[in-house]
N, C-alpha and C positions, 0 to 999 in steps of 0.2 A: 646954251640952255642947260639948266642943271637937271641931272638924272637922279631919281629917288633910289636910295639904297635898298636891297632886298631885306625882308624881314628876317630877324635872327630866330633860329629855333628855340622853342620853350623847353629848356632842359628839365625843368621841375615835372612837367606832366610825364615825360618818359620814365622818370625814376619811379613815379607812382604806379605806372603800368607794370614795372618790374617787381614792385612790392607785392601788388595784388596778385599777379601770377604766381609768385613764391607761396603766398598764403593759401591759394587755391590748390597747389600742389601738396602742400603739407596736410591740408584737410582731406584731400583724396586718398593720400597714404594712410592717414589715421583711419578713415572709413574702411579701407581694405583690410587693414590689421583687425579692427573690431569685427568685421564680417567673418574672417578667418577664425578668430577665437570662438565666436558663438558657434560656427559650423563644427569646429573641432570639438567643442564641449558637447554638442548635441549628439555628435556621433560617438560618444564614449571615449574621446581621445584624452590626451594627457594635459590638456589645457586647464585653465582655472574653472572653478565651479564646485559643486558638491559631489563628493565621493559616495557612490551607492553600490550595493552588491548586484553583480550580474552572473549569469552562468558561464563557468569556465569551459564547459563542454555540453553537448547535447544531454539534457536530462529526460529520460522517458517517462511517459505516464505512469503514474503510481511508483515512480523511483523515490527512494529515500535518500534526502540530501546528506551529503558528506562534505568534509573539508575540501576534497579534491574537486568537487562540483562548482565551487564558488570562487570568484575573483571580484574585483573592484574596477570601476571605471568612473570618470567624472563627467557630470552632465551640468549645463548651464541652468540657471533659475528658470528660464523660459521654456526649457524642454524636459525639466525633471519630472518623471512620471510620479503620480501619487502612490500612496501605500508601499513605497520602496523601502529598503534597509540600508543602513549605513555601515553596518559592521558584520562580516561573516559569522562571527562568534554568536551572533544572535540567532543563528540558524543551525547551529551545531551543538547544541546543549544537550542536557539530559532528555528533553522532549524531542523526539524525531519529527521532522517535518516531511510530509509526503507531497509529491507533485500531483495536483489534480488535472493537469494536462501536460502535453509534451512541451518542453522549454527548450528552445534552440540556444546554441552557443552564442554568447554575447547579449543575450535578452536580459533585460532588468528582471530581478526576482521580486515580485509584488506579493503582498500578503493574501490577496484574494486568489493567488495561484496555488496556495498551499493548504494542507490539512494537517492536524496533529494526531488524528485517529482514522482508521479506515471507515468508521461510522459516518464521518463527515463527507466523504467522497460520495457524490450523487451521480445520476445518469447511469452510463455504461459501466461504472465501477461497482454496481450493485453486487456483482459476483465475487468481490473482494472479501474472502472469509477472514473472520477474526480468529486466527490461530496463534496461540501463545508460543513463545520461544521454546523449542525442544519438542513440540508436538506436531502431529499431522492430522489432516482431515481424511476420513475414509467413509465411502458411502456403501450402505447395506440395503438389501430389498426389504420391503415391508408390504403389508395388506391389512384389510380391515381386521381379520382375526389375529393376525401376527402382531399389528401395531396398535392395540388398545382402541380399535374402532375409529381411528383417526384422531383421538384426543391428544396424542403427542404433538407438541408445538416446539418451535424454536426456542432455545434457551431453557427447555425442560431438562431434567435429569432422570435417567432411566437405568434399570438393571436389564442384563441380557441372559436369558436361559438357553442352554444347549441341550438337546435331546439326540442321542446317537447310540449305535450298537457298540459294546466293547470289543466286538470282533476286530474293529479297525486297529486295536493295540495288540492284538495277539498274532503271533507268527503261524501258529497252527490252527487249523479250522476247529472251531468249538463244536463239541457233540450236542445235539439237542437244539432246541429253538434258540435263536439269538437273544442275548440279554441286552435290554435297552435301559439306559439310565438317563436321568435329567439332572442338571446341575446348574446353579447360577454361576456363571463364568465372569461376569463383570457387574460392578455396581457403580452408581454415580457417574454414569457416562453422559457427558454434555452434548446435547443435540444442538448442532449449528443450524441445520436447514431441514426443511421438510419438502420433499419433492425436488424437482428439477428446477434450476434457475431460469427465469423467463426474460429478466432484464427489461420488463415493460413498465414497471413502476419504480420510481426512485425509493430507496429505503428510508425509513424514518429512524432517526438516531435512537438506538436502543431497542429497536424492533428487528431483529435479524431475519425474520421470516416474511417480510413485506414483499419480496420479490419471488416468492416460491408458492407452490401448491400447498394446500392444507387440507385437513380432514381425511376422510376415508379415500378420497381420490388419489392421494399420494401414493407413488409406488416406491419411494426410496426414503431413507433417512441419512443424513450426513452427520457424523460423530467427530468429535476431537479426542484423539488418544495418542499415546506415545507411539513412536515407530515400532516398537517391540510388540505392543499390543495389537497394532494393525495387522501384523503377521499372524497372530492368533485368530483374530477375527476372520480374516480371509480363509484360514484353515478350516474354522468351524462353518463357514459359509459353504464350503465344498463338501464337508463330511457330516455335517449335523443339520437338524432342523432347529432353527432359531425363532424365539419369540421374545417380545419386549414387555417389560413391566414398568409402568409409569409410577414413580416414586412420589411420596408426599413432599411438599416443599419444605416441611419441617425436617425431613431426613437428608436435605441436600447437603453433601460435603464435597464441594468443588475440588477436583483433583488436578485441574488444568490451570492452577494459579501460579505455581512455580515449577521450574524443571523437575522432572522425576529423576532422583539420583540413580536409580536403577537403569534408566534408559534416557539419558540427558540430551541426546541428539540423534538425528537420523542415522548416523554412522554406528550407533550402538546395536542396530538391528542386524542380526547374523543369520537368520533363517531358522526354521523350525520343522519339526516332523512329529509323528504319532508318539515317540518316546518322550520328547520334551513336554508335549501337551499332557501326557498321562502323569509325567513327574510333577508338573505343576498343579494339576487338578485331581488326581487320583481316581479317574473314572473307574479302573478295575477293581479298586478297593470298595466302590459303591455297589458293584455287581456280585460281590462275594455272598 
């Protein structure tokens, strides 16, 4: 009796499985590559994507951005943050950029993190005084009678009068009653603040006194002067009786617009005494 031969294997179907397996392996490898590229770009790595500006180091709150603070990193389109910058030079021009919050190293620099003026910084930055280059802020005591009954406000300009005895300039005790003189020692002094900072209300741009006391309740005035004049003011505070005169806005001649050539930086202040005060103001001549 004849016996049937066993079926021969179908070689074509095995080849198809090999081809399908190879294609699946290629697709899997491509998926892994694409995932790695996206992840690298999203983390600011060196892969493809858009180059944006990030912090090269930790930038503190109210820090002024410089070239050393900035670097670049690449982000994919899917993870690109809005309001970012693409060129560090955009942040290091003539207009200084100020950080409105602490920025960590590697963090993207966004436009809403920055200000171009201290007036634009809100919240806890309200104590950021607008002091021009080469000047300092100094606080002096005031009262209702001493400070024009509280009518002095931020951004006013005032004159300062000093009343003192000329004996402070004499080495020998003067015979007879002491001679007292009064002289205007400063004019066009810019008032920055009235009273102590409270940081309870965010300042309005252009209104420097919005976070401070006002009126007759204020016990201090903060001025902007050169570092050299700050020494004279502190000397007068200890040796004289001071009073303030509110100037007419028609007489305002701001002296804190450009650095003062006679005292262009804080390093120019070298200390003073009675002899220098009398040399500058001639108090003993007034008592003659």
